[in-house]
N, C-alpha and C positions, 0 to 999 in steps of 0.2 A: 335316754336319747332326746326326749322332749325337753328335759331340764337343760341339757347342753344347748339346745336350739334357743331356748328362752334366754339363757345366759348370754349367748352370742348376740342375740337380737338386742338385749339390754346394753351390752357393750357398744354395739354399733350405733344405737340411738344416742348414747353418751358422746361418742366421737363425732357424730353428725352435729350435735349441739355445740361442741367445742369448735368445730370447723365453722359453723354458722356465726358463732360469737366472734371468732377471729376475723372472718370476712367483714362483719359489721364494724369491728374496731379498725380494720385496714381502711374501710370506706370513710370512716370518721376522720382518720388521720390524713387521708388524701384530701378531704375537704379542708381541714385545717391548714395543710401545706399550701393549698390553692389560695386560701384567704390570706395567708402570710405573704405569698408571692404578689398578690394584688396590692396589698398594703405597701410592700416594699417598692413596687413599681410606682405607686402614687408618690411615695416619699422621695424616690429618685427624681421624679419630675419636678417636685417642689424644690428639691435641692438644686437642680439645674437652673430653675428660674431665679432662685435666690443668688446663686453664684453669678449669673449674668447681671443681675441688678447690682450686686456688690462690685463687679468689674466696672460697670458704668460709673458708679460713684467714685471708685478709686481712680478711674481715668480722669474724671473731672477734678479730683483733688490734686493729682500730680501733673496734669496737663491743662491748666486753666486757659481758656480762650482769651 
């Protein structure tokens, strides 16, 4: 009976370790996704600025004053 209890406790500890590791990995992945989203937003802003600048240049080329 004691042996069964020890085996069950050992299995429980292993599963708790697996769960803890999975939670840590999920947290790391959430962080990476957040970093990717921030970088994407920054690039989108830069893209918009460059697009507006290009539009102004093209406007001057095709509609000279």
